[in-house]
C-alpha positions as CSV (number, residue, x, y, z in Angstrom):
1,X,-56.3,118.0,-155.8
2,X,-56.7,120.3,-152.7
3,X,-58.1,123.0,-155.0
4,X,-61.4,121.1,-154.8
5,X,-61.3,121.5,-151.0
6,X,-60.4,125.2,-150.9
7,X,-62.0,127.3,-153.6
8,X,-61.5,131.1,-153.6
9,X,-58.7,133.1,-152.1
10,X,-58.0,131.8,-148.7
11,X,-54.2,132.7,-148.8
12,X,-54.5,135.3,-146.0
13,X,-56.1,132.9,-143.6
14,X,-53.7,131.2,-141.2
15,X,-56.1,128.3,-140.8
16,X,-56.2,127.6,-144.5
17,X,-52.4,127.9,-144.8
18,X,-52.0,125.3,-142.1
19,X,-54.5,122.9,-143.7
20,X,-52.9,123.4,-147.2
21,X,-49.5,122.6,-145.7
22,X,-50.8,119.5,-144.0
23,X,-52.6,118.3,-147.1
24,X,-49.5,118.8,-149.2
25,X,-47.0,117.4,-146.7
26,X,-49.0,114.5,-145.1
27,X,-52.1,113.4,-146.9
28,X,-52.5,110.3,-144.7
29,X,-52.6,112.5,-141.6
30,X,-55.0,115.0,-143.2
31,X,-57.5,112.4,-144.4
32,X,-57.3,110.4,-141.1
33,X,-58.0,113.5,-139.1
34,X,-60.8,114.5,-141.3
35,X,-62.3,111.0,-141.2
36,X,-62.1,111.0,-137.4
37,X,-63.8,114.4,-137.2
38,X,-66.6,113.5,-139.6
39,X,-67.3,110.1,-138.2
40,X,-67.2,111.2,-134.5
41,X,-69.6,114.1,-135.3
42,X,-71.6,113.2,-138.3
43,X,-74.5,115.4,-137.3
44,X,-72.3,118.5,-137.5
45,X,-71.4,117.6,-141.1
46,X,-75.0,116.7,-142.1
47,X,-76.6,119.8,-140.5
48,X,-73.8,122.4,-141.2
49,X,-74.6,125.4,-143.3
50,X,-72.0,124.4,-145.9
51,X,-73.6,123.9,-149.3
52,X,-74.5,120.2,-149.9
53,X,-72.6,120.3,-153.2
54,X,-69.4,121.3,-151.4
55,X,-69.9,118.6,-148.7
56,X,-70.2,116.1,-151.6
57,X,-67.0,117.3,-153.2
58,X,-65.1,116.8,-149.9
59,X,-66.8,113.4,-149.1
60,X,-66.0,112.2,-152.7
61,X,-62.4,113.2,-152.3
62,X,-62.3,111.2,-149.0
63,X,-63.9,108.2,-150.7
64,X,-61.4,108.3,-153.5
65,X,-58.5,108.5,-151.0
66,X,-59.7,105.7,-148.8
67,X,-60.6,103.5,-151.7
68,X,-57.1,103.9,-153.1
69,X,-55.8,102.7,-149.7
70,X,-58.3,99.8,-149.7
71,X,-59.8,101.0,-146.4
72,X,-63.3,100.0,-147.4
73,X,-64.8,100.2,-143.9
74,X,-64.0,103.9,-143.8
75,X,-65.5,104.2,-147.3
76,X,-68.7,102.6,-146.0
77,X,-68.9,105.1,-143.1
78,X,-68.3,108.1,-145.3
79,X,-70.8,106.8,-147.9
80,X,-73.5,106.5,-145.1
81,X,-72.9,110.1,-144.1
82,X,-73.0,111.1,-147.8
83,X,-76.4,109.4,-148.2
84,X,-77.9,111.5,-145.5
85,X,-76.7,114.6,-147.2
86,X,-77.6,113.6,-150.7
87,X,-80.4,111.1,-150.4
88,X,-80.7,110.6,-154.2
89,X,-77.1,109.4,-154.6
């Protein structure tokens, strides 16, 4: 699943090794930290230079995760951010 987050060869980056380890070892902590960062600073996410398609992939993975946990309030917050990135969705 995390291949959708990290495309390309990031194996030599210490940061990506840490994130990969966290995602594999503690998905709850990974998605909770990502949720807090995104909801506390939505403008950074919306205005960042990351491709909108890539943002959509990450936000969709978050939506899938929180939906599986039945945390629908978090899904609503993520969806609202996603709508600002992809207004046609």
